[in-house]
C-alpha positions, 0 to 999 in steps of 0.5 A: 243110896245104892250100894253093894254089900253083904250080911253074911261072909259067903263064898264068892260062888254063892249068889248071895255073897254080893248084893245090890242094896238100897240104904238111907243117904248118909248125913255129913256131920262135923268135918265129913264130906258127902261125895257122890260116887259114880263108879266103884271097883272091887279090889283085894281089900274088899275081898279080904273084908268080905271073907272075914268081917261079919256085920252086926245082926241085921246090918249090911257091910258095904264094899267098894274102897276104890271109887270115882266121885264128885263133891260140891257143885262139881269141883272146878278151879284155877291154879296159877302155876301148874306143874309141868306134868299136869294134864287135865282129865277133861275140860269143862264144856265151853273152855 
């Protein structure tokens, strides 16, 4: 899987502070849910983590708490009584 991460907390001006990396695809166990992430964003939590948390030697720390993702076969469903303020983000093709 593609990710953005670091091995050493560095100044953001350093080109090695954030790196595109490839990691093995995680395998869900127990009550885990595997989500396909389509986009990530860096926010203040990522900035604080990157500046202070050092991963174990040879390991990567992955950033990206804010994300857009998909689960299952792409979730679609029906609801019987939508709230008055409910608006779909987009309609599935053919609806």
